[in-house]
ZAPATOR-181374 format. One record per residue (C-alpha): x, y, z; residue in three letters; residue number from 1. Coordinates in Angstrom, 3 decimals, m for minus. Layout:
BEGIN
X Y Z Ala NUM
...
***
This chain:
BEGIN
m28.262 27.508 5.977 Unk 1
m28.557 23.703 6.250 Unk 2
m25.809 21.571 7.781 Unk 3
m24.834 20.258 4.353 Unk 4
m24.522 23.766 2.941 Unk 5
m22.436 24.796 5.944 Unk 6
m20.069 21.830 5.481 Unk 7
m19.792 22.469 1.726 Unk 8
m18.911 26.079 2.440 Unk 9
m16.287 25.058 4.999 Unk 10
m14.773 22.583 2.534 Unk 11
m14.587 25.279 m0.139 Unk 12
m12.986 27.735 2.277 Unk 13
m10.679 25.129 3.918 Unk 14
m12.255 25.869 7.293 Unk 15
m12.983 22.332 8.510 Unk 16
m11.387 20.524 11.428 Unk 17
m10.666 16.847 10.703 Unk 18
m9.603 14.145 13.130 Unk 19
m7.731 11.118 11.820 Unk 20
m7.930 8.174 14.211 Unk 21
m5.040 5.721 13.886 Unk 22
m1.658 7.016 12.720 Unk 23
0.014 3.967 11.203 Unk 24
1.093 3.351 7.612 Unk 25
m2.326 4.563 6.391 Unk 26
m3.419 7.150 8.912 Unk 27
m0.354 9.365 8.970 Unk 28
m0.226 9.911 5.157 Unk 29
m3.985 10.611 5.245 Unk 30
m3.569 13.146 8.074 Unk 31
m0.598 14.729 6.323 Unk 32
m2.481 15.156 3.036 Unk 33
m5.543 16.722 4.642 Unk 34
m3.352 19.023 6.766 Unk 35
m2.323 20.816 3.568 Unk 36
m5.868 22.188 3.342 Unk 37
m7.491 21.820 6.766 Unk 38
m6.811 21.827 10.483 Unk 39
m6.043 18.216 11.439 Unk 40
m5.958 16.374 14.748 Unk 41
m3.927 13.162 14.560 Unk 42
m5.061 10.716 17.244 Unk 43
m3.551 7.394 18.304 Unk 44
m3.762 5.354 21.496 Unk 45
m0.068 4.438 21.129 Unk 46
1.578 7.013 23.400 Unk 47
5.088 6.239 22.095 Unk 48
3.899 6.790 18.528 Unk 49
2.463 10.193 19.486 Unk 50
5.633 11.112 21.360 Unk 51
7.762 10.450 18.278 Unk 52
5.371 12.273 15.946 Unk 53
5.350 15.325 18.190 Unk 54
9.093 15.422 17.578 Unk 55
8.366 15.169 13.823 Unk 56
9.824 11.671 13.749 Unk 57
7.922 9.025 11.775 Unk 58
9.455 5.626 12.512 Unk 59
7.459 4.155 9.604 Unk 60
9.402 6.438 7.243 Unk 61
6.227 7.491 5.430 Unk 62
6.549 11.243 5.988 Unk 63
9.823 13.119 6.327 Unk 64
10.760 15.182 9.359 Unk 65
10.584 18.412 7.360 Unk 66
7.140 17.563 5.987 Unk 67
5.784 16.702 9.432 Unk 68
7.102 19.942 10.898 Unk 69
5.499 21.913 8.090 Unk 70
2.151 20.088 8.365 Unk 71
1.005 21.599 11.646 Unk 72
m0.885 18.431 12.613 Unk 73
m1.826 18.380 16.282 Unk 74
m0.857 14.914 17.530 Unk 75
m2.658 13.585 20.577 Unk 76
m3.507 10.457 22.542 Unk 77
m6.303 12.300 24.397 Unk 78
m9.583 11.649 22.555 Unk 79
m11.136 14.823 23.994 Unk 80
m8.838 16.882 21.756 Unk 81
m11.067 15.775 18.863 Unk 82
m14.265 17.251 20.302 Unk 83
m14.437 20.204 17.863 Unk 84
m13.846 18.171 14.709 Unk 85
m16.645 17.972 12.143 Unk 86
m15.094 15.049 10.269 Unk 87
m13.640 11.831 11.705 Unk 88
m11.572 9.547 9.481 Unk 89
m10.888 6.110 10.967 Unk 90
m7.769 4.288 9.728 Unk 91
m7.262 1.709 12.467 Unk 92
m5.898 m1.808 11.727 Unk 93
m8.294 m4.654 10.922 Unk 94
m6.302 m7.877 11.333 Unk 95
m7.606 m11.436 11.340 Unk 96
m8.060 m13.733 14.313 Unk 97
m6.089 m16.996 14.676 Unk 98
m9.090 m18.727 13.059 Unk 99
m8.801 m16.352 10.035 Unk 100
m11.952 m14.362 10.824 Unk 101
m12.205 m10.535 10.760 Unk 102
m11.017 m8.765 13.899 Unk 103
m12.822 m5.411 14.129 Unk 104
m12.061 m4.470 17.734 Unk 105
m9.928 m1.437 16.821 Unk 106
m12.755 0.087 14.768 Unk 107
m15.191 m0.344 17.643 Unk 108
m12.668 1.287 19.968 Unk 109
m12.404 4.280 17.612 Unk 110
m16.205 4.562 17.403 Unk 111
m16.452 4.530 21.195 Unk 112
m14.078 7.510 21.397 Unk 113
m16.199 9.441 18.901 Unk 114
m19.432 8.588 20.737 Unk 115
m17.957 9.882 24.002 Unk 116
m17.301 13.327 22.524 Unk 117
m20.604 13.390 20.637 Unk 118
m21.583 12.446 17.076 Unk 119
m24.431 14.908 16.579 Unk 120
m23.995 16.559 13.138 Unk 121
m20.676 14.768 12.638 Unk 122
m19.395 12.923 9.555 Unk 123
m17.677 9.606 10.249 Unk 124
m15.599 8.123 7.427 Unk 125
m14.059 4.670 7.636 Unk 126
m10.969 3.788 5.571 Unk 127
m10.047 0.507 7.265 Unk 128
m10.563 m2.808 5.476 Unk 129
m13.832 m4.494 6.429 Unk 130
m16.027 m7.227 5.002 Unk 131
m18.985 m6.130 2.806 Unk 132
m21.923 m5.157 4.974 Unk 133
m19.919 m4.394 8.113 Unk 134
m20.610 m0.653 7.960 Unk 135
m24.376 m0.897 7.588 Unk 136
m25.003 m4.038 9.624 Unk 137
m22.485 m3.445 12.401 Unk 138
m20.934 0.015 12.749 Unk 139
m23.889 2.268 11.882 Unk 140
m26.190 0.197 14.089 Unk 141
m23.604 0.353 16.881 Unk 142
m23.430 4.151 16.564 Unk 143
m27.226 4.484 16.587 Unk 144
m27.728 2.164 19.558 Unk 145
m24.895 3.688 21.616 Unk 146
m25.826 7.321 20.963 Unk 147
m29.609 7.160 20.572 Unk 148
m29.199 9.127 17.322 Unk 149
m30.144 8.243 13.740 Unk 150
m27.917 8.023 10.671 Unk 151
m28.662 10.529 7.876 Unk 152
m30.618 12.633 10.366 Unk 153
m28.345 13.236 13.340 Unk 154
m24.980 11.940 12.060 Unk 155
m23.562 10.839 8.713 Unk 156
m21.404 7.921 7.664 Unk 157
m19.100 7.170 4.747 Unk 158
m16.640 4.576 3.563 Unk 159
m13.518 5.180 1.464 Unk 160
m11.233 2.122 1.177 Unk 161
m7.559 2.843 1.799 Unk 162
m5.009 2.212 m0.938 Unk 163
m1.782 3.313 0.733 Unk 164
1.256 1.411 m0.558 Unk 165
4.074 1.620 2.054 Unk 166
7.422 2.609 0.572 Unk 167
5.873 3.727 m2.732 Unk 168
6.937 7.300 m3.499 Unk 169
5.003 7.408 m6.798 Unk 170
1.520 6.169 m5.845 Unk 171
1.113 8.526 m2.893 Unk 172
m2.200 9.409 m1.242 Unk 173
m2.881 12.411 m3.474 Unk 174
m1.921 10.514 m6.654 Unk 175
m3.991 7.351 m6.207 Unk 176
m7.582 6.939 m7.379 Unk 177
m9.919 7.168 m4.382 Unk 178
m13.335 5.557 m4.004 Unk 179
m15.905 7.242 m1.767 Unk 180
m19.380 6.258 m0.596 Unk 181
m21.947 7.534 1.862 Unk 182
m24.956 6.554 3.923 Unk 183
m27.037 8.623 1.492 Unk 184
m26.408 10.644 m1.678 Unk 185
m25.946 13.951 0.155 Unk 186
m23.360 12.412 2.468 Unk 187
m21.531 10.839 m0.462 Unk 188
m21.404 14.239 m2.167 Unk 189
m19.871 15.842 0.949 Unk 190
m17.233 13.109 1.190 Unk 191
m16.530 13.389 m2.538 Unk 192
m15.951 17.157 m2.225 Unk 193
m13.763 16.622 0.838 Unk 194
m11.443 14.074 m0.783 Unk 195
m11.402 16.018 m4.038 Unk 196
m9.581 18.738 m2.124 Unk 197
m6.543 16.503 m1.608 Unk 198
m6.819 13.634 m4.136 Unk 199
m6.648 14.054 m7.924 Unk 200
m9.072 11.280 m8.907 Unk 201
m12.140 10.471 m6.808 Unk 202
m14.871 8.021 m7.807 Unk 203
m18.329 7.763 m6.236 Unk 204
m19.689 4.323 m5.392 Unk 205
m23.456 3.945 m5.495 Unk 206
m23.459 2.131 m2.144 Unk 207
m21.196 1.586 0.840 Unk 208
m21.487 m2.144 0.163 Unk 209
m19.920 m1.770 m3.310 Unk 210
m17.057 0.321 m1.921 Unk 211
m16.350 m2.225 0.809 Unk 212
m16.320 m5.114 m1.682 Unk 213
m14.076 m3.297 m4.179 Unk 214
m11.218 m3.081 m1.666 Unk 215
m11.280 m6.815 m1.040 Unk 216
m11.572 m7.704 m4.708 Unk 217
m8.548 m5.707 m5.873 Unk 218
m6.217 m7.331 m3.339 Unk 219
m7.706 m10.815 m3.674 Unk 220
m7.126 m10.618 m7.420 Unk 221
m3.466 m9.762 m6.903 Unk 222
m3.120 m12.567 m4.374 Unk 223
m4.472 m15.078 m6.912 Unk 224
m2.272 m13.728 m9.716 Unk 225
0.891 m14.075 m7.653 Unk 226
m0.226 m17.492 m6.392 Unk 227
m0.531 m18.652 m10.008 Unk 228
3.057 m17.727 m10.910 Unk 229
4.276 m19.108 m7.582 Unk 230
2.700 m22.414 m8.510 Unk 231
4.281 m22.154 m11.970 Unk 232
7.685 m21.756 m10.274 Unk 233
7.031 m24.960 m8.303 Unk 234
6.120 m26.813 m11.505 Unk 235
9.171 m25.419 m13.320 Unk 236
11.339 m26.583 m10.443 Unk 237
9.966 m30.107 m10.973 Unk 238
10.745 m29.765 m14.688 Unk 239
14.260 m28.580 m13.815 Unk 240
13.843 m25.316 m15.765 Unk 241
13.942 m21.692 m14.612 Unk 242
10.526 m20.149 m14.065 Unk 243
11.958 m16.670 m14.675 Unk 244
12.919 m17.575 m18.236 Unk 245
9.717 m19.541 m18.850 Unk 246
7.496 m16.698 m17.647 Unk 247
9.489 m14.206 m19.723 Unk 248
8.870 m16.334 m22.813 Unk 249
5.159 m16.565 m21.979 Unk 250
4.996 m12.795 m21.564 Unk 251
5.836 m12.275 m25.242 Unk 252
2.145 m12.890 m25.941 Unk 253
0.280 m9.570 m26.074 Unk 254
m2.395 m10.416 m23.494 Unk 255
m0.201 m12.164 m20.927 Unk 256
m0.484 m10.729 m17.395 Unk 257
2.998 m10.079 m16.052 Unk 258
3.487 m11.218 m12.454 Unk 259
6.641 m12.551 m10.812 Unk 260
6.966 m15.317 m8.210 Unk 261
7.710 m14.179 m4.704 Unk 262
6.678 m13.837 m1.095 Unk 263
3.223 m12.392 m0.448 Unk 264
2.714 m10.721 2.916 Unk 265
1.639 m7.398 4.332 Unk 266
m1.587 m6.268 5.894 Unk 267
m3.802 m6.061 2.788 Unk 268
m3.079 m8.976 0.458 Unk 269
m2.446 m11.291 3.382 Unk 270
m5.777 m10.368 5.001 Unk 271
m8.352 m9.182 2.428 Unk 272
m9.120 m12.604 0.860 Unk 273
m10.097 m13.894 4.307 Unk 274
m12.492 m10.947 4.776 Unk 275
m14.135 m11.610 1.396 Unk 276
m14.322 m15.337 2.130 Unk 277
m15.940 m14.626 5.512 Unk 278
m18.595 m12.412 3.948 Unk 279
m19.354 m14.860 1.145 Unk 280
m19.617 m17.793 3.537 Unk 281
m22.080 m15.851 5.699 Unk 282
m24.262 m15.460 2.597 Unk 283
m24.272 m19.208 2.037 Unk 284
m21.667 m19.447 m0.727 Unk 285
m18.268 m21.060 m0.164 Unk 286
m15.792 m19.628 m2.735 Unk 287
m13.938 m22.196 m4.818 Unk 288
m10.776 m20.290 m5.802 Unk 289
m10.454 m17.384 m3.348 Unk 290
m8.446 m19.081 m0.615 Unk 291
m6.639 m21.472 m2.967 Unk 292
m4.281 m18.609 m3.781 Unk 293
m3.991 m17.623 m0.134 Unk 294
m3.147 m21.170 0.935 Unk 295
m0.493 m21.513 m1.757 Unk 296
1.110 m18.172 m0.903 Unk 297
1.073 m18.967 2.824 Unk 298
2.987 m22.193 2.179 Unk 299
5.332 m20.841 m0.501 Unk 300
8.159 m20.100 1.997 Unk 301
8.300 m23.846 2.766 Unk 302
8.884 m24.615 m0.922 Unk 303
11.605 m21.969 m1.156 Unk 304
13.448 m23.288 1.900 Unk 305
13.215 m26.873 0.627 Unk 306
14.587 m25.849 m2.779 Unk 307
17.339 m23.817 m1.146 Unk 308
18.444 m26.558 1.256 Unk 309
18.557 m29.148 m1.537 Unk 310
21.920 m27.653 m2.530 Unk 311
23.538 m28.497 0.828 Unk 312
23.122 m32.255 1.321 Unk 313
21.358 m31.904 4.697 Unk 314
24.373 m30.396 6.474 Unk 315
23.945 m27.526 8.928 Unk 316
24.908 m24.176 7.436 Unk 317
25.349 m20.502 8.290 Unk 318
22.821 m18.408 6.377 Unk 319
22.591 m14.678 5.757 Unk 320
18.954 m13.791 5.092 Unk 321
18.760 m10.405 3.362 Unk 322
15.381 m8.696 3.573 Unk 323
12.923 m8.809 6.485 Unk 324
10.053 m6.602 5.335 Unk 325
6.991 m7.879 3.486 Unk 326
7.857 m5.861 0.357 Unk 327
10.671 m3.814 m1.124 Unk 328
11.806 m0.347 m0.042 Unk 329
9.828 m0.038 3.191 Unk 330
10.285 m1.004 6.847 Unk 331
6.906 m2.711 7.277 Unk 332
7.224 m6.146 8.899 Unk 333
3.515 m6.986 9.045 Unk 334
2.845 m10.555 7.933 Unk 335
6.295 m10.779 6.314 Unk 336
7.010 m14.130 4.695 Unk 337
10.749 m13.504 5.018 Unk 338
10.161 m13.936 8.731 Unk 339
8.557 m17.310 7.913 Unk 340
11.724 m18.297 6.020 Unk 341
13.832 m17.292 9.022 Unk 342
11.704 m19.376 11.391 Unk 343
11.685 m22.439 9.135 Unk 344
15.484 m22.356 8.828 Unk 345
15.897 m21.932 12.579 Unk 346
13.513 m24.836 13.242 Unk 347
15.806 m26.940 11.076 Unk 348
18.718 m25.912 13.328 Unk 349
20.562 m23.761 10.794 Unk 350
22.274 m20.605 12.008 Unk 351
20.608 m17.548 10.451 Unk 352
21.623 m13.897 10.544 Unk 353
18.735 m11.613 9.552 Unk 354
19.854 m8.412 7.792 Unk 355
17.701 m5.523 6.540 Unk 356
19.063 m1.935 6.436 Unk 357
15.506 m0.598 6.010 Unk 358
14.514 m1.901 9.444 Unk 359
15.690 0.413 12.207 Unk 360
14.420 m1.644 15.151 Unk 361
16.854 m4.056 16.770 Unk 362
14.435 m6.949 17.095 Unk 363
10.989 m8.227 16.167 Unk 364
9.568 m10.413 18.917 Unk 365
12.350 m12.893 19.676 Unk 366
14.081 m12.263 16.326 Unk 367
17.210 m10.119 16.601 Unk 368
18.353 m8.333 13.446 Unk 369
21.994 m8.244 12.380 Unk 370
23.242 m4.688 12.034 Unk 371
26.294 m5.629 9.973 Unk 372
26.849 m9.067 8.383 Unk 373
30.194 m10.784 8.860 Unk 374
32.626 m11.054 5.973 Unk 375
33.737 m14.440 4.589 Unk 376
31.405 m16.163 7.064 Unk 377
28.251 m17.517 5.413 Unk 378
27.758 m20.787 3.556 Unk 379
24.706 m19.334 1.855 Unk 380
22.940 m16.023 1.282 Unk 381
19.220 m15.625 0.611 Unk 382
17.994 m12.372 m0.946 Unk 383
14.272 m12.462 m0.185 Unk 384
13.297 m8.815 m0.762 Unk 385
14.313 m6.654 m3.729 Unk 386
15.295 m3.567 m1.748 Unk 387
16.954 m0.841 m3.787 Unk 388
19.638 m0.686 m1.088 Unk 389
20.638 m4.276 m1.988 Unk 390
20.725 m3.393 m5.674 Unk 391
23.009 m0.441 m4.910 Unk 392
25.267 m2.637 m2.756 Unk 393
25.922 m4.764 m5.823 Unk 394
26.561 m8.470 m6.088 Unk 395
30.322 m8.223 m5.511 Unk 396
29.884 m6.641 m2.077 Unk 397
27.182 m9.149 m1.136 Unk 398
29.420 m12.064 m2.154 Unk 399
32.115 m10.809 0.243 Unk 400
29.855 m11.836 3.124 Unk 401
30.071 m15.435 1.997 Unk 402
32.771 m18.087 2.053 Unk 403
34.609 m19.092 m1.099 Unk 404
31.905 m21.457 m2.393 Unk 405
28.952 m19.521 m0.955 Unk 406
25.665 m19.992 m2.798 Unk 407
23.327 m17.029 m3.292 Unk 408
19.622 m17.758 m3.594 Unk 409
18.116 m14.673 m5.265 Unk 410
14.363 m15.147 m4.838 Unk 411
13.380 m11.869 m6.551 Unk 412
15.948 m12.141 m9.387 Unk 413
17.630 m8.931 m8.304 Unk 414
20.846 m10.261 m9.858 Unk 415
19.690 m12.636 m12.556 Unk 416
21.771 m14.927 m14.776 Unk 417
25.070 m14.290 m13.011 Unk 418
27.622 m16.873 m11.947 Unk 419
27.003 m18.398 m8.547 Unk 420
23.437 m17.119 m8.355 Unk 421
20.440 m19.405 m7.901 Unk 422
17.298 m17.869 m9.409 Unk 423
13.746 m19.127 m9.493 Unk 424
***
């Protein structure tokens, strides 16, 4: 029986061992989903992360304690525990450098671990965001050179772009549409069968290159769409009209695309356009619109702070900033633009208390979070993230934190068209 037939048989019988490398917001849900069918090793170099997960405690709040206990995942920070795995799924971070170029060091680190335990007859699947061509021009060549083995003969490689949405309990790993690709058609078929075991909808890409590009395109498109309505909100501010009403009127047309102004952060949307730009520039084409949206969204917090402070005649104020995460209903602080708002206000010498019940950590860098806001204390309140917990608190309770004439700047229109509320 050929290797491919053996792997197909093991997939059908749920007899594979899979190692997931990197157990963050992407890796842990991936490991958890595959553990429902297969034996899974969850590997991470962060010893504290492994220690918590061994106690069935996910500080990212992606998987519940009961679910982790039931999963049977073997968590480890010792790469040798992965030596018997036939499949390796890499979900390590891929940030950008200070000069906005791709930073792939965590992927290379993961590949080095796999090489040390041997890649002969192994399937390596990358889920991390990369620029188009990185797999074939960088990672596969690195694996071949470091091991002396050949792709599609001695080892096999695939790419399946991650689509995890932190805090989203509807679009979970098994419910999202998954794209898979492989270093050849046989490899792609194996990866397709593997993911089909745990994901409802799986689509085959004809090439790894197409799969890599698709991930960047979907997030770059969203970045541009939000940048457009953010710019509309700036224009409406100049016109002295509410963008929320104006956009609602525009949306009455049947083909209008509904997006709302707001802060754009996180690991994907805040990073992917730079990866696509990098790849395009290497090919000799400098995109005209791609980073226009990114630049506008990066600077949008400055506009919001300027608009907000225009109500206070340059005096120093006490501010309660509600919402620290990059999006609603999660505890993910990566590339959060609420943190930019905090820093801008502090630079202008205003006192700011940062409050977010979804964030369990006491501080982020030098920023210390307020566990409980003071009552009747703040001159102004900014609601920067539309957490459900804020919605449940209700406007009356939130207003009790402020002084008598406290102004509430509701960036996400959580409480729209109510007295004393400033909306976009």
